[in-house]
Chimera marker file (.cmm) of the C-alpha trace (Angstrom):
<marker_set name="trace">
<marker id="1" x="-14.561" y="-12.514" z="10.437" r="1" g="1" b="0" radius="0.5"/>
<marker id="2" x="-12.821" y="-10.964" z="7.436" r="1" g="1" b="0" radius="0.5"/>
<marker id="3" x="-12.013" y="-7.372" z="6.761" r="1" g="1" b="0" radius="0.5"/>
<marker id="4" x="-11.822" y="-6.283" z="3.161" r="1" g="1" b="0" radius="0.5"/>
<marker id="5" x="-9.076" y="-4.739" z="1.115" r="1" g="1" b="0" radius="0.5"/>
<marker id="6" x="-10.298" y="-1.818" z="-0.961" r="1" g="1" b="0" radius="0.5"/>
<marker id="7" x="-8.220" y="0.090" z="-3.480" r="1" g="1" b="0" radius="0.5"/>
<marker id="8" x="-9.360" y="3.712" z="-3.546" r="1" g="1" b="0" radius="0.5"/>
<marker id="9" x="-8.087" y="6.881" z="-5.156" r="1" g="1" b="0" radius="0.5"/>
<marker id="10" x="-6.153" y="9.079" z="-2.772" r="1" g="1" b="0" radius="0.5"/>
<marker id="11" x="-8.202" y="11.683" z="-0.971" r="1" g="1" b="0" radius="0.5"/>
<marker id="12" x="-6.756" y="15.016" z="0.077" r="1" g="1" b="0" radius="0.5"/>
<marker id="13" x="-9.593" y="16.139" z="2.315" r="1" g="1" b="0" radius="0.5"/>
<marker id="14" x="-10.523" y="14.374" z="5.535" r="1" g="1" b="0" radius="0.5"/>
<marker id="15" x="-13.140" y="15.540" z="7.990" r="1" g="1" b="0" radius="0.5"/>
<marker id="16" x="-10.992" y="14.904" z="11.065" r="1" g="1" b="0" radius="0.5"/>
<marker id="17" x="-7.241" y="14.528" z="11.304" r="1" g="1" b="0" radius="0.5"/>
<marker id="18" x="-6.002" y="10.936" z="11.341" r="1" g="1" b="0" radius="0.5"/>
<marker id="19" x="-4.887" y="9.489" z="14.639" r="1" g="1" b="0" radius="0.5"/>
<marker id="20" x="-1.720" y="8.195" z="12.962" r="1" g="1" b="0" radius="0.5"/>
<marker id="21" x="0.020" y="9.115" z="9.759" r="1" g="1" b="0" radius="0.5"/>
<marker id="22" x="3.434" y="8.145" z="8.435" r="1" g="1" b="0" radius="0.5"/>
<marker id="23" x="5.146" y="8.622" z="5.078" r="1" g="1" b="0" radius="0.5"/>
<marker id="24" x="8.432" y="7.688" z="3.479" r="1" g="1" b="0" radius="0.5"/>
<marker id="25" x="10.019" y="7.442" z="0.054" r="1" g="1" b="0" radius="0.5"/>
<marker id="26" x="11.748" y="4.262" z="-1.100" r="1" g="1" b="0" radius="0.5"/>
<marker id="27" x="14.299" y="3.999" z="-3.880" r="1" g="1" b="0" radius="0.5"/>
<marker id="28" x="12.610" y="2.362" z="-6.896" r="1" g="1" b="0" radius="0.5"/>
<marker id="29" x="14.827" y="-0.700" z="-7.196" r="1" g="1" b="0" radius="0.5"/>
<marker id="30" x="14.512" y="-4.459" z="-6.762" r="1" g="1" b="0" radius="0.5"/>
<marker id="31" x="14.664" y="-4.088" z="-2.964" r="1" g="1" b="0" radius="0.5"/>
<marker id="32" x="11.855" y="-1.515" z="-2.679" r="1" g="1" b="0" radius="0.5"/>
<marker id="33" x="9.137" y="-4.034" z="-1.797" r="1" g="1" b="0" radius="0.5"/>
<marker id="34" x="11.299" y="-5.674" z="0.872" r="1" g="1" b="0" radius="0.5"/>
<marker id="35" x="12.210" y="-2.244" z="2.259" r="1" g="1" b="0" radius="0.5"/>
<marker id="36" x="8.511" y="-1.370" z="2.513" r="1" g="1" b="0" radius="0.5"/>
<marker id="37" x="7.894" y="-4.640" z="4.347" r="1" g="1" b="0" radius="0.5"/>
<marker id="38" x="10.672" y="-3.886" z="6.839" r="1" g="1" b="0" radius="0.5"/>
<marker id="39" x="9.621" y="-0.276" z="7.479" r="1" g="1" b="0" radius="0.5"/>
<marker id="40" x="5.902" y="-0.878" z="7.992" r="1" g="1" b="0" radius="0.5"/>
<marker id="41" x="6.068" y="-3.179" z="11.057" r="1" g="1" b="0" radius="0.5"/>
<marker id="42" x="7.595" y="-0.687" z="13.506" r="1" g="1" b="0" radius="0.5"/>
<marker id="43" x="5.217" y="2.035" z="12.310" r="1" g="1" b="0" radius="0.5"/>
<marker id="44" x="2.182" y="-0.157" z="12.947" r="1" g="1" b="0" radius="0.5"/>
<marker id="45" x="3.523" y="-0.903" z="16.414" r="1" g="1" b="0" radius="0.5"/>
<marker id="46" x="4.025" y="2.848" z="17.015" r="1" g="1" b="0" radius="0.5"/>
<marker id="47" x="0.427" y="3.437" z="15.907" r="1" g="1" b="0" radius="0.5"/>
<marker id="48" x="-0.842" y="0.657" z="18.204" r="1" g="1" b="0" radius="0.5"/>
<marker id="49" x="-2.839" y="-0.699" z="15.302" r="1" g="1" b="0" radius="0.5"/>
<marker id="50" x="-4.876" y="-3.768" z="16.252" r="1" g="1" b="0" radius="0.5"/>
<marker id="51" x="-5.001" y="-5.323" z="12.787" r="1" g="1" b="0" radius="0.5"/>
<marker id="52" x="-2.902" y="-8.088" z="11.263" r="1" g="1" b="0" radius="0.5"/>
<marker id="53" x="0.591" y="-6.603" z="10.958" r="1" g="1" b="0" radius="0.5"/>
<marker id="54" x="1.933" y="-9.425" z="8.790" r="1" g="1" b="0" radius="0.5"/>
<marker id="55" x="-0.804" y="-8.953" z="6.188" r="1" g="1" b="0" radius="0.5"/>
<marker id="56" x="-0.363" y="-5.166" z="6.178" r="1" g="1" b="0" radius="0.5"/>
<marker id="57" x="3.389" y="-5.593" z="5.700" r="1" g="1" b="0" radius="0.5"/>
<marker id="58" x="2.838" y="-7.965" z="2.766" r="1" g="1" b="0" radius="0.5"/>
<marker id="59" x="0.292" y="-5.589" z="1.217" r="1" g="1" b="0" radius="0.5"/>
<marker id="60" x="2.791" y="-2.721" z="1.404" r="1" g="1" b="0" radius="0.5"/>
<marker id="61" x="5.475" y="-4.991" z="-0.061" r="1" g="1" b="0" radius="0.5"/>
<marker id="62" x="3.316" y="-6.063" z="-3.023" r="1" g="1" b="0" radius="0.5"/>
<marker id="63" x="1.965" y="-2.576" z="-3.743" r="1" g="1" b="0" radius="0.5"/>
<marker id="64" x="5.433" y="-1.009" z="-3.729" r="1" g="1" b="0" radius="0.5"/>
<marker id="65" x="6.905" y="-3.872" z="-5.756" r="1" g="1" b="0" radius="0.5"/>
<marker id="66" x="4.077" y="-3.533" z="-8.291" r="1" g="1" b="0" radius="0.5"/>
<marker id="67" x="4.680" y="0.232" z="-8.562" r="1" g="1" b="0" radius="0.5"/>
<marker id="68" x="8.373" y="-0.378" z="-9.267" r="1" g="1" b="0" radius="0.5"/>
<marker id="69" x="7.770" y="-3.122" z="-11.843" r="1" g="1" b="0" radius="0.5"/>
<marker id="70" x="4.758" y="-1.670" z="-13.660" r="1" g="1" b="0" radius="0.5"/>
<marker id="71" x="4.472" y="2.000" z="-12.683" r="1" g="1" b="0" radius="0.5"/>
<marker id="72" x="6.845" y="3.610" z="-15.156" r="1" g="1" b="0" radius="0.5"/>
<marker id="73" x="9.463" y="4.417" z="-12.525" r="1" g="1" b="0" radius="0.5"/>
<marker id="74" x="13.181" y="4.736" z="-13.224" r="1" g="1" b="0" radius="0.5"/>
<marker id="75" x="15.777" y="3.218" z="-10.874" r="1" g="1" b="0" radius="0.5"/>
<marker id="76" x="16.680" y="6.719" z="-9.663" r="1" g="1" b="0" radius="0.5"/>
<marker id="77" x="13.038" y="7.500" z="-8.740" r="1" g="1" b="0" radius="0.5"/>
<marker id="78" x="11.422" y="7.209" z="-5.333" r="1" g="1" b="0" radius="0.5"/>
<marker id="79" x="8.231" y="5.364" z="-4.452" r="1" g="1" b="0" radius="0.5"/>
<marker id="80" x="6.089" y="7.273" z="-1.933" r="1" g="1" b="0" radius="0.5"/>
<marker id="81" x="4.547" y="5.039" z="0.740" r="1" g="1" b="0" radius="0.5"/>
<marker id="82" x="2.026" y="6.319" z="3.293" r="1" g="1" b="0" radius="0.5"/>
<marker id="83" x="0.181" y="4.706" z="6.193" r="1" g="1" b="0" radius="0.5"/>
<marker id="84" x="-2.860" y="6.375" z="7.725" r="1" g="1" b="0" radius="0.5"/>
<marker id="85" x="-5.237" y="5.362" z="10.511" r="1" g="1" b="0" radius="0.5"/>
<marker id="86" x="-8.524" y="7.203" z="10.609" r="1" g="1" b="0" radius="0.5"/>
<marker id="87" x="-9.504" y="9.209" z="13.672" r="1" g="1" b="0" radius="0.5"/>
<marker id="88" x="-12.155" y="6.787" z="14.943" r="1" g="1" b="0" radius="0.5"/>
<marker id="89" x="-11.477" y="3.385" z="13.415" r="1" g="1" b="0" radius="0.5"/>
<marker id="90" x="-8.944" y="0.613" z="12.999" r="1" g="1" b="0" radius="0.5"/>
<marker id="91" x="-9.061" y="0.997" z="9.201" r="1" g="1" b="0" radius="0.5"/>
<marker id="92" x="-5.539" y="1.195" z="7.828" r="1" g="1" b="0" radius="0.5"/>
<marker id="93" x="-4.983" y="3.001" z="4.536" r="1" g="1" b="0" radius="0.5"/>
<marker id="94" x="-1.831" y="2.016" z="2.641" r="1" g="1" b="0" radius="0.5"/>
<marker id="95" x="-1.041" y="4.430" z="-0.197" r="1" g="1" b="0" radius="0.5"/>
<marker id="96" x="1.620" y="3.888" z="-2.846" r="1" g="1" b="0" radius="0.5"/>
<marker id="97" x="2.271" y="6.234" z="-5.769" r="1" g="1" b="0" radius="0.5"/>
<marker id="98" x="3.982" y="5.526" z="-9.049" r="1" g="1" b="0" radius="0.5"/>
<marker id="99" x="4.974" y="7.631" z="-12.046" r="1" g="1" b="0" radius="0.5"/>
<marker id="100" x="1.823" y="6.972" z="-14.070" r="1" g="1" b="0" radius="0.5"/>
<marker id="101" x="-1.059" y="9.395" z="-13.427" r="1" g="1" b="0" radius="0.5"/>
<marker id="102" x="-3.544" y="6.930" z="-14.938" r="1" g="1" b="0" radius="0.5"/>
<marker id="103" x="-3.999" y="3.197" z="-14.709" r="1" g="1" b="0" radius="0.5"/>
<marker id="104" x="-5.626" y="2.328" z="-18.048" r="1" g="1" b="0" radius="0.5"/>
<marker id="105" x="-8.195" y="-0.465" z="-17.747" r="1" g="1" b="0" radius="0.5"/>
<marker id="106" x="-7.555" y="-0.796" z="-14.009" r="1" g="1" b="0" radius="0.5"/>
<marker id="107" x="-10.856" y="-2.550" z="-13.293" r="1" g="1" b="0" radius="0.5"/>
<marker id="108" x="-10.308" y="-5.152" z="-16.025" r="1" g="1" b="0" radius="0.5"/>
<marker id="109" x="-6.682" y="-5.773" z="-15.013" r="1" g="1" b="0" radius="0.5"/>
<marker id="110" x="-7.550" y="-5.988" z="-11.325" r="1" g="1" b="0" radius="0.5"/>
<marker id="111" x="-10.441" y="-8.372" z="-12.028" r="1" g="1" b="0" radius="0.5"/>
<marker id="112" x="-8.113" y="-10.563" z="-14.124" r="1" g="1" b="0" radius="0.5"/>
<marker id="113" x="-5.242" y="-10.498" z="-11.604" r="1" g="1" b="0" radius="0.5"/>
<marker id="114" x="-4.201" y="-13.955" z="-10.442" r="1" g="1" b="0" radius="0.5"/>
<marker id="115" x="-1.334" y="-15.559" z="-8.663" r="1" g="1" b="0" radius="0.5"/>
<marker id="116" x="0.596" y="-14.980" z="-5.511" r="1" g="1" b="0" radius="0.5"/>
<marker id="117" x="2.266" y="-11.684" z="-6.327" r="1" g="1" b="0" radius="0.5"/>
<marker id="118" x="1.377" y="-8.084" z="-7.090" r="1" g="1" b="0" radius="0.5"/>
<marker id="119" x="-2.253" y="-7.092" z="-7.571" r="1" g="1" b="0" radius="0.5"/>
<marker id="120" x="-3.280" y="-10.757" z="-7.599" r="1" g="1" b="0" radius="0.5"/>
<marker id="121" x="-2.098" y="-11.132" z="-4.009" r="1" g="1" b="0" radius="0.5"/>
<marker id="122" x="-3.670" y="-7.831" z="-2.989" r="1" g="1" b="0" radius="0.5"/>
<marker id="123" x="-6.960" y="-8.832" z="-4.603" r="1" g="1" b="0" radius="0.5"/>
<marker id="124" x="-7.219" y="-12.119" z="-2.730" r="1" g="1" b="0" radius="0.5"/>
<marker id="125" x="-6.005" y="-10.897" z="0.658" r="1" g="1" b="0" radius="0.5"/>
<marker id="126" x="-8.331" y="-10.671" z="3.596" r="1" g="1" b="0" radius="0.5"/>
<marker id="127" x="-6.520" y="-8.961" z="6.512" r="1" g="1" b="0" radius="0.5"/>
<link id1="1" id2="2" r="1" g="1" b="0" radius="0.2"/>
<link id1="2" id2="3" r="1" g="1" b="0" radius="0.2"/>
<link id1="3" id2="4" r="1" g="1" b="0" radius="0.2"/>
<link id1="4" id2="5" r="1" g="1" b="0" radius="0.2"/>
<link id1="5" id2="6" r="1" g="1" b="0" radius="0.2"/>
<link id1="6" id2="7" r="1" g="1" b="0" radius="0.2"/>
<link id1="7" id2="8" r="1" g="1" b="0" radius="0.2"/>
<link id1="8" id2="9" r="1" g="1" b="0" radius="0.2"/>
<link id1="9" id2="10" r="1" g="1" b="0" radius="0.2"/>
<link id1="10" id2="11" r="1" g="1" b="0" radius="0.2"/>
<link id1="11" id2="12" r="1" g="1" b="0" radius="0.2"/>
<link id1="12" id2="13" r="1" g="1" b="0" radius="0.2"/>
<link id1="13" id2="14" r="1" g="1" b="0" radius="0.2"/>
<link id1="14" id2="15" r="1" g="1" b="0" radius="0.2"/>
<link id1="15" id2="16" r="1" g="1" b="0" radius="0.2"/>
<link id1="16" id2="17" r="1" g="1" b="0" radius="0.2"/>
<link id1="17" id2="18" r="1" g="1" b="0" radius="0.2"/>
<link id1="18" id2="19" r="1" g="1" b="0" radius="0.2"/>
<link id1="19" id2="20" r="1" g="1" b="0" radius="0.2"/>
<link id1="20" id2="21" r="1" g="1" b="0" radius="0.2"/>
<link id1="21" id2="22" r="1" g="1" b="0" radius="0.2"/>
<link id1="22" id2="23" r="1" g="1" b="0" radius="0.2"/>
<link id1="23" id2="24" r="1" g="1" b="0" radius="0.2"/>
<link id1="24" id2="25" r="1" g="1" b="0" radius="0.2"/>
<link id1="25" id2="26" r="1" g="1" b="0" radius="0.2"/>
<link id1="26" id2="27" r="1" g="1" b="0" radius="0.2"/>
<link id1="27" id2="28" r="1" g="1" b="0" radius="0.2"/>
<link id1="28" id2="29" r="1" g="1" b="0" radius="0.2"/>
<link id1="29" id2="30" r="1" g="1" b="0" radius="0.2"/>
<link id1="30" id2="31" r="1" g="1" b="0" radius="0.2"/>
<link id1="31" id2="32" r="1" g="1" b="0" radius="0.2"/>
<link id1="32" id2="33" r="1" g="1" b="0" radius="0.2"/>
<link id1="33" id2="34" r="1" g="1" b="0" radius="0.2"/>
<link id1="34" id2="35" r="1" g="1" b="0" radius="0.2"/>
<link id1="35" id2="36" r="1" g="1" b="0" radius="0.2"/>
<link id1="36" id2="37" r="1" g="1" b="0" radius="0.2"/>
<link id1="37" id2="38" r="1" g="1" b="0" radius="0.2"/>
<link id1="38" id2="39" r="1" g="1" b="0" radius="0.2"/>
<link id1="39" id2="40" r="1" g="1" b="0" radius="0.2"/>
<link id1="40" id2="41" r="1" g="1" b="0" radius="0.2"/>
<link id1="41" id2="42" r="1" g="1" b="0" radius="0.2"/>
<link id1="42" id2="43" r="1" g="1" b="0" radius="0.2"/>
<link id1="43" id2="44" r="1" g="1" b="0" radius="0.2"/>
<link id1="44" id2="45" r="1" g="1" b="0" radius="0.2"/>
<link id1="45" id2="46" r="1" g="1" b="0" radius="0.2"/>
<link id1="46" id2="47" r="1" g="1" b="0" radius="0.2"/>
<link id1="47" id2="48" r="1" g="1" b="0" radius="0.2"/>
<link id1="48" id2="49" r="1" g="1" b="0" radius="0.2"/>
<link id1="49" id2="50" r="1" g="1" b="0" radius="0.2"/>
<link id1="50" id2="51" r="1" g="1" b="0" radius="0.2"/>
<link id1="51" id2="52" r="1" g="1" b="0" radius="0.2"/>
<link id1="52" id2="53" r="1" g="1" b="0" radius="0.2"/>
<link id1="53" id2="54" r="1" g="1" b="0" radius="0.2"/>
<link id1="54" id2="55" r="1" g="1" b="0" radius="0.2"/>
<link id1="55" id2="56" r="1" g="1" b="0" radius="0.2"/>
<link id1="56" id2="57" r="1" g="1" b="0" radius="0.2"/>
<link id1="57" id2="58" r="1" g="1" b="0" radius="0.2"/>
<link id1="58" id2="59" r="1" g="1" b="0" radius="0.2"/>
<link id1="59" id2="60" r="1" g="1" b="0" radius="0.2"/>
<link id1="60" id2="61" r="1" g="1" b="0" radius="0.2"/>
<link id1="61" id2="62" r="1" g="1" b="0" radius="0.2"/>
<link id1="62" id2="63" r="1" g="1" b="0" radius="0.2"/>
<link id1="63" id2="64" r="1" g="1" b="0" radius="0.2"/>
<link id1="64" id2="65" r="1" g="1" b="0" radius="0.2"/>
<link id1="65" id2="66" r="1" g="1" b="0" radius="0.2"/>
<link id1="66" id2="67" r="1" g="1" b="0" radius="0.2"/>
<link id1="67" id2="68" r="1" g="1" b="0" radius="0.2"/>
<link id1="68" id2="69" r="1" g="1" b="0" radius="0.2"/>
<link id1="69" id2="70" r="1" g="1" b="0" radius="0.2"/>
<link id1="70" id2="71" r="1" g="1" b="0" radius="0.2"/>
<link id1="71" id2="72" r="1" g="1" b="0" radius="0.2"/>
<link id1="72" id2="73" r="1" g="1" b="0" radius="0.2"/>
<link id1="73" id2="74" r="1" g="1" b="0" radius="0.2"/>
<link id1="74" id2="75" r="1" g="1" b="0" radius="0.2"/>
<link id1="75" id2="76" r="1" g="1" b="0" radius="0.2"/>
<link id1="76" id2="77" r="1" g="1" b="0" radius="0.2"/>
<link id1="77" id2="78" r="1" g="1" b="0" radius="0.2"/>
<link id1="78" id2="79" r="1" g="1" b="0" radius="0.2"/>
<link id1="79" id2="80" r="1" g="1" b="0" radius="0.2"/>
<link id1="80" id2="81" r="1" g="1" b="0" radius="0.2"/>
<link id1="81" id2="82" r="1" g="1" b="0" radius="0.2"/>
<link id1="82" id2="83" r="1" g="1" b="0" radius="0.2"/>
<link id1="83" id2="84" r="1" g="1" b="0" radius="0.2"/>
<link id1="84" id2="85" r="1" g="1" b="0" radius="0.2"/>
<link id1="85" id2="86" r="1" g="1" b="0" radius="0.2"/>
<link id1="86" id2="87" r="1" g="1" b="0" radius="0.2"/>
<link id1="87" id2="88" r="1" g="1" b="0" radius="0.2"/>
<link id1="88" id2="89" r="1" g="1" b="0" radius="0.2"/>
<link id1="89" id2="90" r="1" g="1" b="0" radius="0.2"/>
<link id1="90" id2="91" r="1" g="1" b="0" radius="0.2"/>
<link id1="91" id2="92" r="1" g="1" b="0" radius="0.2"/>
<link id1="92" id2="93" r="1" g="1" b="0" radius="0.2"/>
<link id1="93" id2="94" r="1" g="1" b="0" radius="0.2"/>
<link id1="94" id2="95" r="1" g="1" b="0" radius="0.2"/>
<link id1="95" id2="96" r="1" g="1" b="0" radius="0.2"/>
<link id1="96" id2="97" r="1" g="1" b="0" radius="0.2"/>
<link id1="97" id2="98" r="1" g="1" b="0" radius="0.2"/>
<link id1="98" id2="99" r="1" g="1" b="0" radius="0.2"/>
<link id1="99" id2="100" r="1" g="1" b="0" radius="0.2"/>
<link id1="100" id2="101" r="1" g="1" b="0" radius="0.2"/>
<link id1="101" id2="102" r="1" g="1" b="0" radius="0.2"/>
<link id1="102" id2="103" r="1" g="1" b="0" radius="0.2"/>
<link id1="103" id2="104" r="1" g="1" b="0" radius="0.2"/>
<link id1="104" id2="105" r="1" g="1" b="0" radius="0.2"/>
<link id1="105" id2="106" r="1" g="1" b="0" radius="0.2"/>
<link id1="106" id2="107" r="1" g="1" b="0" radius="0.2"/>
<link id1="107" id2="108" r="1" g="1" b="0" radius="0.2"/>
<link id1="108" id2="109" r="1" g="1" b="0" radius="0.2"/>
<link id1="109" id2="110" r="1" g="1" b="0" radius="0.2"/>
<link id1="110" id2="111" r="1" g="1" b="0" radius="0.2"/>
<link id1="111" id2="112" r="1" g="1" b="0" radius="0.2"/>
<link id1="112" id2="113" r="1" g="1" b="0" radius="0.2"/>
<link id1="113" id2="114" r="1" g="1" b="0" radius="0.2"/>
<link id1="114" id2="115" r="1" g="1" b="0" radius="0.2"/>
<link id1="115" id2="116" r="1" g="1" b="0" radius="0.2"/>
<link id1="116" id2="117" r="1" g="1" b="0" radius="0.2"/>
<link id1="117" id2="118" r="1" g="1" b="0" radius="0.2"/>
<link id1="118" id2="119" r="1" g="1" b="0" radius="0.2"/>
<link id1="119" id2="120" r="1" g="1" b="0" radius="0.2"/>
<link id1="120" id2="121" r="1" g="1" b="0" radius="0.2"/>
<link id1="121" id2="122" r="1" g="1" b="0" radius="0.2"/>
<link id1="122" id2="123" r="1" g="1" b="0" radius="0.2"/>
<link id1="123" id2="124" r="1" g="1" b="0" radius="0.2"/>
<link id1="124" id2="125" r="1" g="1" b="0" radius="0.2"/>
<link id1="125" id2="126" r="1" g="1" b="0" radius="0.2"/>
<link id1="126" id2="127" r="1" g="1" b="0" radius="0.2"/>
</marker_set>
C-alpha cells in the first residue's frame, strides 16, 4: 500500500493543534540538504511517527537542496525547514521555504521533472 506525496501551499490556520511540530533554519550552502537529512531522523523518532523515516529524510534533503539550488537564496541566507504531524493522523507535512514568493509555471515544471534528484525524486517517491 502506497501513501502519496502531495506538495501544498503552506497553511497558517489549522482546526486543531498538531500533535508534533518542529522547525529549524539551515544555512543555504552545499551541505544544507545533508544537514536536513541528519536533523530529521531524531525528530521523527521524538514524534513517534510510524511512517518511513528514510523516505521522509530523503524528501527533506531533496526539498532543502532544491531550495538552495533554485530558490534564489544567497549563501548567507537560511532555509526554513518544518515538520508537522496532524492531531489525528500519521500524515507528515514537510515544509521548506526559499527566497522566491512565487514558483512560475510550477505545475509544468513539476510535471516535467525527471531523474533521481530534486523535484524529480520528490515527484516519484511513494513513502
